[in-house]
C-alpha positions as CSV (number, residue, x, y, z in Angstrom):
1,M,0.0,0.0,0.0
2,Q,1.2,3.5,-0.8
3,R,1.2,6.3,1.7
4,G,-1.5,9.0,1.7
5,Y,-5.3,9.2,1.9
6,Q,-6.5,6.1,0.0
7,V,-9.1,3.4,0.3
8,F,-7.8,-0.2,0.1
9,E,-10.4,-2.9,-0.2
10,V,-9.8,-6.3,1.4
11,K,-12.2,-8.7,-0.2
12,P,-13.9,-11.5,1.7
13,G,-11.6,-14.5,1.8
14,N,-8.4,-12.5,1.3
15,E,-8.1,-11.3,5.0
16,K,-5.1,-13.4,5.8
17,E,-3.3,-12.6,2.5
18,F,-3.6,-9.0,3.6
19,L,-2.8,-9.4,7.3
20,L,0.0,-11.9,7.5
21,P,2.8,-9.9,5.9
22,L,2.1,-6.8,8.1
23,A,4.3,-5.9,11.1
24,V,2.7,-7.1,14.3
25,Q,2.4,-3.5,15.6
26,S,-0.1,-2.9,12.8
27,L,-2.6,-4.7,14.9
28,W,-4.9,-2.6,17.1
29,G,-3.7,-2.9,20.7
30,V,0.0,-3.6,20.1
31,G,1.8,-0.7,21.7
32,P,5.4,-0.4,22.6
33,A,5.1,-2.5,25.8
34,T,3.2,-5.3,24.1
35,L,5.5,-5.2,21.1
36,S,8.5,-5.7,23.3
37,K,6.9,-8.8,24.9
38,L,6.0,-10.2,21.5
39,E,9.5,-9.6,20.1
40,A,10.9,-11.5,23.1
41,I,9.2,-14.7,21.9
42,G,10.2,-14.1,18.3
43,V,7.1,-12.4,16.9
44,R,7.9,-9.7,14.3
45,T,4.9,-10.1,11.9
46,V,1.3,-10.9,12.0
47,A,2.2,-14.3,10.4
48,D,4.6,-15.0,13.3
49,L,1.8,-14.3,15.8
50,A,-0.8,-16.4,13.9
51,E,1.5,-19.4,13.8
52,L,2.2,-19.5,17.5
53,D,0.1,-21.5,19.9
54,V,-2.4,-19.2,21.6
55,E,-1.2,-20.4,25.1
56,I,2.3,-19.2,24.3
57,V,1.0,-15.8,23.3
58,C,-1.2,-15.6,26.5
59,A,1.8,-16.4,28.7
60,A,3.7,-13.5,27.1
61,V,1.1,-10.7,27.1
62,G,-1.7,-12.0,29.4
63,D,-4.7,-14.2,28.8
64,V,-7.3,-11.6,27.6
65,N,-4.9,-9.6,25.5
66,G,-3.2,-12.7,24.2
67,R,-6.4,-14.4,23.0
68,H,-7.7,-11.1,21.5
69,L,-4.4,-10.5,19.5
70,H,-4.2,-14.1,18.4
71,A,-7.7,-13.9,17.0
72,L,-6.9,-10.7,15.2
73,A,-3.9,-12.3,13.6
74,Q,-6.3,-15.0,12.2
75,G,-8.6,-12.3,10.8
76,I,-11.2,-12.9,13.5
77,D,-12.9,-9.9,15.1
78,D,-16.5,-10.2,16.3
79,R,-16.9,-6.6,17.5
80,I,-19.8,-4.7,15.9
81,V,-18.8,-1.9,13.5
82,Q,-20.4,1.4,14.6
83,P,-20.2,3.7,11.6
84,D,-22.6,6.4,12.9
85,R,-21.2,7.3,16.4
86,I,-22.2,10.7,17.8
87,A,-19.2,13.0,17.6
88,K,-17.5,13.9,20.9
89,S,-17.3,17.6,19.9
90,I,-18.0,19.9,17.0
91,G,-15.9,23.0,16.6
92,H,-14.5,25.8,14.4
93,E,-11.3,27.8,14.9
94,E,-10.2,30.9,13.0
95,T,-6.6,32.2,12.8
96,F,-6.5,35.9,11.8
97,S,-4.0,37.4,9.4
98,T,-4.2,40.6,11.5
99,D,-4.6,40.6,15.3
100,L,-8.1,41.7,16.6
101,T,-8.1,44.1,19.5
102,T,-11.7,45.3,19.9
103,H,-14.8,43.7,21.3
104,D,-16.8,44.6,18.1
105,E,-14.2,42.9,15.9
106,L,-14.2,39.8,18.0
107,R,-18.0,39.7,18.3
108,V,-18.3,39.6,14.5
109,Q,-16.0,36.6,14.4
110,L,-17.8,35.0,17.4
111,V,-21.1,35.2,15.6
112,R,-19.6,33.6,12.5
113,L,-18.1,30.8,14.4
114,C,-21.2,30.1,16.5
115,D,-23.3,30.1,13.4
116,A,-21.0,27.5,11.7
117,V,-20.9,25.3,14.8
118,A,-24.7,25.5,15.4
119,R,-25.3,24.6,11.7
120,R,-23.1,21.5,12.1
121,T,-24.8,20.4,15.3
122,R,-28.2,20.6,13.7
123,D,-27.0,18.7,10.6
124,A,-25.7,16.0,13.0
125,G,-28.9,15.9,15.0
126,V,-27.1,16.8,18.2
127,A,-27.1,19.7,20.7
128,A,-24.3,21.3,22.6
129,G,-24.5,20.5,26.4
130,T,-21.3,22.6,27.0
131,L,-19.7,25.4,24.9
132,L,-16.0,26.1,25.0
133,L,-14.4,29.3,23.9
134,K,-10.7,29.2,22.9
135,V,-8.6,32.4,22.5
136,K,-5.0,32.6,21.4
137,F,-3.3,36.0,21.9
138,S,-0.5,37.6,19.8
139,S,1.9,36.3,22.4
140,F,0.7,32.8,21.5
141,E,-0.7,32.4,25.0
142,S,-3.9,30.4,24.9
143,V,-6.9,30.5,27.2
144,T,-10.1,28.5,27.2
145,R,-13.4,29.2,29.0
146,S,-16.5,27.0,29.1
147,V,-20.1,27.4,30.0
148,T,-22.9,24.8,30.5
149,P,-26.3,26.2,29.7
150,T,-29.4,24.8,31.5
151,V,-30.6,23.4,28.2
152,P,-28.5,22.1,25.2
153,L,-28.1,24.6,22.4
154,T,-28.5,24.3,18.6
155,T,-28.8,27.9,17.4
156,G,-26.1,30.4,16.6
157,P,-27.7,33.3,18.5
158,S,-28.1,31.3,21.7
159,M,-24.4,30.1,21.5
160,V,-23.3,33.8,21.1
161,A,-25.4,34.7,24.1
162,A,-23.7,32.0,26.2
163,L,-20.2,32.8,25.1
164,E,-20.1,36.6,24.7
165,P,-19.9,37.2,28.5
166,L,-16.9,34.9,28.7
167,L,-15.2,36.8,25.8
168,A,-16.0,40.2,27.5
169,M,-14.2,39.1,30.6
170,L,-10.8,38.7,28.8
171,D,-8.2,41.3,28.2
172,Y,-7.6,41.2,24.5
173,S,-5.9,44.6,24.2
174,Q,-2.6,42.9,23.2
175,G,-4.4,41.4,20.2
176,V,-6.2,38.1,19.5
177,R,-4.6,35.8,16.9
178,L,-7.1,32.9,17.0
179,L,-10.6,32.4,18.1
180,G,-12.4,29.1,18.5
181,V,-15.8,27.8,19.4
182,H,-16.4,24.2,20.3
183,A,-19.7,22.4,21.1
184,Q,-19.0,19.6,23.7
185,K,-21.0,17.0,25.7
186,L,-23.2,16.5,22.7
187,T,-26.6,15.0,23.2
188,E,-29.4,14.1,20.8
189,Q,-31.7,17.0,19.9
190,S,-35.1,17.1,21.6
191,E,-38.0,19.4,21.3
192,R,-38.4,21.8,24.3
193,T,-41.9,22.2,25.6
194,P,-43.1,25.8,24.8
195,R,-43.8,28.0,27.9
196,L,-47.3,29.3,28.5
197,F,-46.0,32.9,29.1
198,D,-43.1,34.6,27.4
199,D,-41.1,36.6,29.9
200,G,-39.1,38.3,27.1
201,G,-35.9,37.0,28.6
202,E,-32.5,37.2,26.8
203,S,-30.8,34.2,28.4
204,P,-29.2,31.7,26.0
205,E,-32.1,29.3,26.9
206,D,-34.7,31.9,25.9
207,I,-32.9,32.8,22.7
208,E,-32.6,29.1,21.8
209,E,-36.3,28.6,22.1
210,H,-37.1,31.7,20.0
211,W,-34.5,31.0,17.3
212,K,-35.2,27.3,16.7
213,P,-37.9,27.8,14.0
214,A,-35.9,30.5,12.2
215,S,-32.8,28.2,12.3
216,R,-34.8,25.4,10.7
217,A,-35.8,27.8,7.9
218,V,-32.2,28.8,7.4
219,D,-31.2,25.2,7.1
220,L,-33.8,24.6,4.3
221,I,-32.5,27.7,2.4
222,V,-28.8,26.6,2.8
223,D,-29.7,23.0,1.7
224,R,-31.4,24.3,-1.4
225,F,-29.3,27.3,-2.4
226,G,-25.9,27.0,-0.7
227,A,-24.3,28.4,2.4
228,G,-23.5,31.7,0.7
229,M,-27.1,32.7,0.3
230,I,-27.9,33.5,3.9
231,G,-26.1,34.2,7.2
232,P,-25.7,36.6,10.1
233,V,-26.1,40.3,9.2
234,S,-22.9,41.1,11.2
235,G,-20.9,38.9,8.8
236,L,-22.1,40.5,5.5
237,H,-18.8,42.2,4.9
238,T,-16.5,39.5,6.3
239,K,-15.4,36.2,5.0
240,K,-17.4,33.2,5.9
241,P,-16.0,30.2,7.8
242,G,-13.7,28.2,5.5
243,Q,-12.8,31.2,3.2
244,S,-9.8,32.4,5.1
245,P,-6.5,30.9,3.9
246,S,-5.6,30.1,7.5
247,G,-9.0,28.9,8.9
248,P,-11.3,28.1,10.4
249,V,-10.4,24.6,11.2
250,A,-13.4,22.3,11.7
251,E,-13.2,19.3,14.0
């Protein structure tokens, strides 16, 4: 196999032909310590491991690990493949070509990043239980701050409302080189029961409830016409996430 991003198909019946020539550390679970123990009993390749009696392997690396690795060397793995696991986090980071020093400048970027993260959470069918703000200054010092709303969030405006107070508490007079927003502790999206009375609150939770219908409409427009057709007003004269040569980086 050549290096790089490629897909290599191992057809049914050809598992051993593919596996046996590989170095034994190619097997999942063979780290430096296990490799040292296997090399001590003469195992260098997957073929060497497959040919050994399983009891010899167990004596070298332990019963559970030995039986597991010996089975892998035979091309046997009964674990269920889970192709659609929920991501652990969803995030965007932007590195700026010119340091940002004012709250207004940073808020514009915060809105853009929150909008991008919120869009991806909705696409994935998840909500952000915790939000993390990452700031890297011109001195390359990095700080992170996090907040856990009382309800998981899926809309850009509610994420901005949750993170902007954290941003305002930082001293960014020296200049901000990078800004990042990450949705963590992801949970499946659920419908929130509407309240009987609207108290006109401006908490992230209130804004989430108010913006959910509009966000769904935005998603439909983006799906049909593309991401460039609609977005936050504050970002009309700025680049959208992904257009900057140096960012943002999506997780």
